[in-house]
Legacy VTK file of the C-alpha trace (Angstrom):
# vtk DataFile Version 3.0
C-alpha trace
ASCII
DATASET POLYDATA
POINTS 453 float
112.015 64.382 60.009
113.299 65.532 56.606
114.612 62.066 55.802
111.191 60.621 56.576
109.438 63.143 54.311
111.718 62.286 51.418
111.541 58.532 52.025
107.738 58.624 52.174
107.694 60.343 48.803
110.072 57.776 47.340
107.765 55.054 48.637
104.721 56.748 47.132
106.454 57.231 43.795
107.423 53.549 43.713
103.723 52.604 43.711
103.550 54.159 40.202
100.391 56.016 41.217
101.665 59.207 39.562
102.367 57.594 36.190
98.990 57.672 34.462
97.603 60.540 32.417
94.395 60.452 34.440
96.237 60.919 37.738
98.320 63.811 36.463
95.388 65.669 34.921
93.342 65.189 38.088
96.208 66.588 40.191
96.572 69.612 37.904
92.854 70.301 38.068
92.951 70.051 41.871
95.789 72.563 41.949
93.861 74.898 39.642
90.759 74.727 41.851
92.786 75.248 45.016
94.493 78.354 43.627
91.122 79.797 42.627
89.770 79.061 46.103
92.803 80.542 47.846
93.110 83.551 45.545
92.048 86.130 48.182
94.528 84.678 50.697
97.291 84.610 48.090
96.758 88.242 47.144
96.576 89.266 50.809
99.783 87.397 51.643
101.717 89.007 48.805
100.405 92.386 49.925
101.591 91.682 53.459
105.027 90.448 52.419
105.844 92.862 49.593
103.078 95.475 49.461
102.186 94.295 45.958
98.961 95.875 44.703
96.187 93.430 43.887
96.354 93.895 40.116
100.121 93.429 40.019
99.915 90.372 42.288
97.242 88.727 40.162
99.045 89.601 36.934
102.373 88.188 38.138
101.431 85.450 40.618
97.949 83.973 40.172
97.087 84.525 36.512
100.283 83.087 34.992
100.018 80.001 37.214
96.425 79.312 36.194
97.360 79.746 32.543
100.333 77.391 32.959
98.046 74.723 34.416
95.486 75.164 31.643
98.199 74.865 28.994
99.651 71.723 30.597
96.271 69.973 30.849
95.537 70.713 27.199
98.846 69.428 25.866
99.740 66.689 28.357
98.346 63.749 26.322
100.698 64.618 23.471
103.660 65.294 25.740
103.333 61.890 27.399
103.252 59.879 24.201
106.053 57.493 23.326
107.695 58.883 20.190
108.995 56.647 17.414
112.294 57.790 15.889
114.414 56.579 12.992
116.522 53.455 13.318
120.008 53.413 11.717
120.942 50.696 9.250
123.434 49.112 11.653
120.552 48.411 14.074
118.377 46.762 11.396
115.995 45.048 11.845
114.599 47.009 14.758
112.485 49.870 15.974
113.603 52.894 17.995
111.470 54.990 20.288
111.730 57.496 23.135
109.796 56.976 26.365
109.220 59.960 28.694
109.445 59.008 32.358
109.427 61.064 35.581
112.591 61.419 37.623
110.908 60.602 40.944
111.082 62.971 43.918
111.730 66.588 42.943
112.653 69.421 45.319
111.566 72.925 44.306
113.386 75.783 46.025
111.538 79.044 45.413
112.521 82.716 45.645
110.927 85.546 47.606
110.373 88.127 44.872
107.473 86.229 43.274
106.678 83.793 46.070
103.706 82.011 44.483
104.425 81.807 40.780
108.024 80.691 41.380
106.696 77.810 43.499
103.756 76.803 41.387
105.042 77.139 37.820
107.794 74.564 38.442
105.286 72.458 40.386
103.023 72.327 37.335
105.922 70.842 35.369
106.731 68.351 38.120
103.104 67.186 38.338
102.669 67.015 34.562
105.815 64.903 34.271
104.587 62.470 36.955
106.890 63.322 39.854
106.358 63.711 43.569
107.411 67.125 44.835
108.718 68.849 47.958
108.340 72.636 47.872
110.631 74.914 49.873
109.277 78.497 49.812
111.438 81.435 50.818
111.538 82.311 54.497
111.768 86.001 53.512
108.068 86.009 52.591
106.516 84.283 55.631
102.873 85.141 54.907
103.136 83.726 51.386
105.000 80.666 52.647
102.232 79.968 55.159
99.494 80.200 52.528
101.426 77.952 50.148
101.852 75.359 52.904
98.160 75.525 53.794
97.002 75.300 50.170
99.168 72.281 49.417
98.285 70.492 52.692
94.575 70.960 52.004
94.893 69.714 48.426
97.399 66.854 48.251
98.612 63.827 50.174
101.955 64.902 51.715
103.502 61.672 50.441
102.809 63.068 46.957
103.298 66.841 47.313
104.283 68.685 50.461
105.786 71.951 51.663
108.797 72.379 53.937
108.878 75.778 55.593
111.845 77.334 57.338
115.172 78.929 56.561
118.732 77.947 55.749
118.777 75.025 58.196
115.754 73.363 56.600
117.013 74.038 53.075
120.396 72.524 53.921
118.824 69.451 55.478
116.619 68.933 52.425
119.598 69.299 50.094
121.410 66.517 51.942
118.636 64.013 51.202
118.608 61.672 48.228
116.546 63.616 45.714
115.918 62.754 42.070
115.741 66.333 40.818
116.421 69.816 42.189
114.835 72.975 40.808
116.187 76.211 42.275
115.282 79.849 41.714
117.431 82.482 43.366
120.794 84.202 43.417
124.008 83.117 41.737
125.675 82.823 45.152
123.115 80.370 46.512
122.890 78.639 43.131
126.533 77.625 43.478
125.765 76.110 46.902
122.850 74.179 45.397
125.023 72.917 42.558
127.760 71.737 44.914
125.218 69.844 47.024
123.651 68.297 43.919
127.067 67.223 42.657
127.666 65.207 45.823
124.800 62.899 44.871
124.879 63.466 41.097
121.381 64.906 41.237
120.248 66.674 38.033
119.344 70.327 38.520
117.786 73.391 37.012
119.149 76.729 38.217
117.090 79.850 37.506
119.440 82.645 38.515
119.845 86.237 37.330
122.473 88.756 36.362
122.769 92.220 34.919
120.286 92.299 32.045
121.074 95.091 29.566
118.523 97.273 27.810
119.748 98.884 24.592
117.948 101.838 23.000
119.026 102.731 19.479
118.341 105.925 17.503
115.757 104.104 15.397
113.594 103.191 18.407
110.087 104.476 19.013
111.121 106.780 21.849
107.792 107.215 23.634
106.799 103.544 23.518
110.312 102.400 24.427
110.370 104.700 27.455
106.991 103.420 28.672
108.001 99.775 28.291
111.397 100.282 29.922
109.754 102.000 32.900
107.124 99.275 33.149
109.676 96.462 33.127
112.151 98.139 35.447
109.779 99.287 38.182
107.367 96.350 38.184
107.682 94.793 41.663
109.983 97.708 42.534
112.655 96.273 40.263
112.856 93.075 42.305
112.636 90.885 39.221
115.393 88.660 37.861
114.640 89.765 34.288
114.124 93.468 34.986
116.278 95.768 32.841
119.333 96.121 35.062
120.968 98.992 33.211
120.202 101.202 30.241
122.493 101.626 27.248
121.272 104.648 25.276
122.823 105.983 22.097
124.346 109.413 22.636
122.298 110.856 19.777
118.964 110.263 21.552
119.990 110.135 25.195
118.648 113.516 26.247
115.246 113.117 24.607
114.891 109.524 25.771
115.670 110.284 29.406
113.231 113.181 29.338
110.540 110.854 27.997
111.461 108.149 30.502
111.062 110.598 33.397
107.704 111.640 31.993
106.520 108.035 31.844
107.605 107.339 35.425
105.775 110.454 36.586
102.689 109.213 34.753
102.894 105.828 36.490
102.922 107.496 39.920
100.891 110.714 39.599
101.553 113.403 42.197
104.338 111.264 43.650
101.892 108.681 45.022
103.985 105.533 45.449
101.428 103.620 47.539
101.184 100.962 44.814
104.938 100.475 44.587
106.049 97.263 46.333
108.477 97.645 49.207
112.069 96.449 49.333
112.052 92.967 50.823
114.144 93.690 53.944
116.541 96.111 55.609
119.596 94.283 54.326
118.578 94.763 50.698
117.446 98.324 51.398
120.881 99.201 52.776
122.611 97.410 49.913
120.646 99.403 47.327
121.380 102.735 48.993
125.039 101.791 49.065
125.015 101.058 45.331
123.647 104.482 44.434
125.727 106.438 46.958
127.717 109.183 45.282
126.094 108.710 41.883
124.285 111.405 39.891
120.537 111.150 40.513
118.464 112.674 37.699
115.092 111.332 38.809
113.758 110.033 42.108
116.200 109.089 44.818
113.728 109.467 47.681
113.843 106.730 50.291
112.474 105.833 53.709
114.035 103.055 55.795
111.030 102.693 58.103
108.825 101.825 55.121
111.591 100.007 53.195
110.742 102.406 50.389
112.960 103.534 47.531
111.377 105.642 44.798
111.980 104.826 41.126
115.405 106.312 40.527
117.446 107.145 37.427
121.225 107.525 37.668
123.173 109.243 34.885
126.832 109.389 33.855
127.489 105.894 35.191
130.769 104.194 34.380
131.262 100.478 33.882
133.548 100.486 36.936
130.933 101.955 39.292
129.864 99.751 42.246
126.306 99.600 40.890
127.635 97.920 37.736
129.401 95.147 39.656
126.322 93.238 40.833
122.674 92.665 39.952
120.697 95.628 41.287
117.358 93.956 42.094
115.678 97.208 43.037
114.029 100.340 41.576
117.293 101.960 40.488
118.198 102.282 36.808
121.732 103.331 35.875
122.128 104.963 32.464
125.183 104.463 30.287
125.847 106.084 26.920
127.210 104.380 23.819
128.588 105.789 20.573
128.039 102.820 18.262
126.307 99.452 18.595
129.524 97.462 18.193
131.057 99.111 21.253
127.873 98.525 23.272
127.881 94.838 22.360
131.570 94.547 23.212
130.958 96.090 26.641
128.066 93.710 27.367
130.140 90.715 26.314
132.935 91.612 28.719
130.585 90.657 31.555
128.863 87.368 32.522
126.012 86.243 30.263
122.772 87.880 31.433
119.417 86.222 32.027
117.697 88.717 29.710
118.532 91.280 27.064
116.274 93.974 25.653
116.719 95.892 22.424
114.619 98.820 21.220
115.065 99.318 17.499
113.231 99.358 14.186
116.324 98.239 12.289
116.467 94.609 11.185
120.244 94.880 10.900
120.602 96.079 14.509
118.295 93.314 15.698
120.262 90.651 13.845
123.564 91.989 15.145
122.519 91.904 18.809
120.839 88.493 18.556
123.830 86.948 16.827
126.566 88.539 18.936
125.137 88.686 22.490
124.490 85.500 24.458
121.628 85.696 26.970
118.880 83.546 28.411
115.943 85.193 26.639
114.557 88.607 25.951
112.496 90.967 23.831
112.812 93.237 20.867
110.905 96.469 21.571
109.601 95.365 24.951
110.753 94.190 28.366
109.947 91.064 30.400
106.949 89.958 28.304
108.770 86.895 26.957
108.320 85.423 30.448
104.586 84.900 30.003
104.711 82.828 26.799
104.297 79.064 27.344
105.915 78.531 23.951
109.218 80.154 24.939
111.533 78.279 27.261
112.557 80.511 30.154
116.025 80.114 31.608
119.555 81.391 31.722
122.886 80.592 30.163
126.289 80.517 31.815
126.257 82.583 34.982
122.537 83.292 34.674
121.376 79.716 34.969
121.113 76.148 33.740
118.038 74.680 32.069
114.655 76.179 31.247
110.962 75.806 31.957
107.442 77.106 31.101
104.974 75.179 28.954
106.425 72.077 27.316
109.849 73.072 28.608
108.584 72.526 32.181
107.481 69.005 31.294
110.846 68.357 29.638
112.750 69.666 32.661
111.148 67.172 35.043
111.225 64.301 32.523
113.899 61.790 31.623
113.611 60.718 27.994
114.456 57.044 27.843
115.782 55.850 24.493
114.852 52.268 23.591
115.801 50.025 20.662
113.592 46.988 20.135
115.378 44.430 17.962
113.700 41.804 15.855
114.712 38.133 16.151
114.115 37.142 12.542
117.489 38.351 11.214
120.856 38.677 12.952
123.720 40.078 10.829
127.045 38.457 11.613
129.386 41.439 11.190
129.292 42.534 14.878
130.397 39.179 16.267
133.750 37.457 16.759
135.736 36.170 15.011
136.463 39.403 13.162
137.585 39.317 9.530
138.603 41.651 6.744
135.232 41.102 5.074
133.385 42.121 8.243
135.611 45.182 8.582
134.778 46.263 5.031
131.071 45.651 5.632
131.096 47.822 8.774
132.939 50.598 6.926
130.295 50.574 4.210
127.611 51.199 6.861
129.499 53.555 9.208
131.025 56.247 7.040
LINES 1 454
453 0 1 2 3 4 5 6 7 8 9 10 11 12 13 14 15 16 17 18 19 20 21 22 23 24 25 26 27 28 29 30 31 32 33 34 35 36 37 38 39 40 41 42 43 44 45 46 47 48 49 50 51 52 53 54 55 56 57 58 59 60 61 62 63 64 65 66 67 68 69 70 71 72 73 74 75 76 77 78 79 80 81 82 83 84 85 86 87 88 89 90 91 92 93 94 95 96 97 98 99 100 101 102 103 104 105 106 107 108 109 110 111 112 113 114 115 116 117 118 119 120 121 122 123 124 125 126 127 128 129 130 131 132 133 134 135 136 137 138 139 140 141 142 143 144 145 146 147 148 149 150 151 152 153 154 155 156 157 158 159 160 161 162 163 164 165 166 167 168 169 170 171 172 173 174 175 176 177 178 179 180 181 182 183 184 185 186 187 188 189 190 191 192 193 194 195 196 197 198 199 200 201 202 203 204 205 206 207 208 209 210 211 212 213 214 215 216 217 218 219 220 221 222 223 224 225 226 227 228 229 230 231 232 233 234 235 236 237 238 239 240 241 242 243 244 245 246 247 248 249 250 251 252 253 254 255 256 257 258 259 260 261 262 263 264 265 266 267 268 269 270 271 272 273 274 275 276 277 278 279 280 281 282 283 284 285 286 287 288 289 290 291 292 293 294 295 296 297 298 299 300 301 302 303 304 305 306 307 308 309 310 311 312 313 314 315 316 317 318 319 320 321 322 323 324 325 326 327 328 329 330 331 332 333 334 335 336 337 338 339 340 341 342 343 344 345 346 347 348 349 350 351 352 353 354 355 356 357 358 359 360 361 362 363 364 365 366 367 368 369 370 371 372 373 374 375 376 377 378 379 380 381 382 383 384 385 386 387 388 389 390 391 392 393 394 395 396 397 398 399 400 401 402 403 404 405 406 407 408 409 410 411 412 413 414 415 416 417 418 419 420 421 422 423 424 425 426 427 428 429 430 431 432 433 434 435 436 437 438 439 440 441 442 443 444 445 446 447 448 449 450 451 452
């Protein structure tokens, strides 16, 4: 069955139907219309799977996807153009240019924490670049997976774009097919499995992973605004976000006042302890894992939990050491450990002793502190004086580095990800310099050295 799905897409791609600008724009517009039509079902599915409130679901799932499509349609004519580049003297007379071409059949493996946007944002790039696509949503969000499958089936020929539902067995079977590109969003552990499978067939990949993203607050920061933005980024989607601040590094000079302000902001987000708009933890396994990570630690805010509702309140942990269990893995939940630093150099050194994070956040009004962190800490992307908002910009490539991922997407970067740039040299026939041909001579050697130096 899976082999037939993939082969049918290869056959469709070979017709070159997806190559034209008109086809790609029409497909993007169809996707845009379908998402608008299915918006109530999308929001309901995300509510069912994760208890996401409507505003949060639209802001993180539907709205960014529609904006991504709009941006791609606007810029696609320019992206698709063949670009002329310079031609070196040794290739004279000739003309050099770069031709963008689609890879072919792309598989998109999505994650459960943002089940729609993590399917459709990569899909926009695949469509814009002229590929066929097979989407594999997460089995952990079954309601969302079902709506995605229905939306795609009602909108596109399955030989062009289709959805494969299921779990590990279906994902494994799809990975064993001959694919032209693999785009994966998920954990580091599964990312390594994807990479091994891709290596077997030398399939190019993008891995959008995660890691422990630090959030540094310096004495020069705007305390109130920093606290509000840290709380917003950390507890959005109950912390189940790959770029959520994973841990807080606060300077000892401002720690007490900052934590007091942070607690005040959290209380303001959920007045009278009403957490009805806080998404739930995805499943019992992750719920138990999160409780295990905070066991024995000093809770200074929150800590309430209910297994029947898969609920964990926004929680702050103080006096955390780098060796604590919660600092050994990505948290992916509404728990924020707080560490104290004495000087920025020591904070940077501590961050750099760990794998490169997907995001890094710095709250400061000092240009020197900003320059120091940006130049000395390697990370996928991030913000100065905010959290997570870099994700929404179509002009900023989104992706990791090292352990946090390979490749990037969003906006033009999505088109680039699903595009092979073919370099071509067109030579003229009117002149053919002799220096490259046998028999070689001292004169030819000197002539080559004059050109290549």
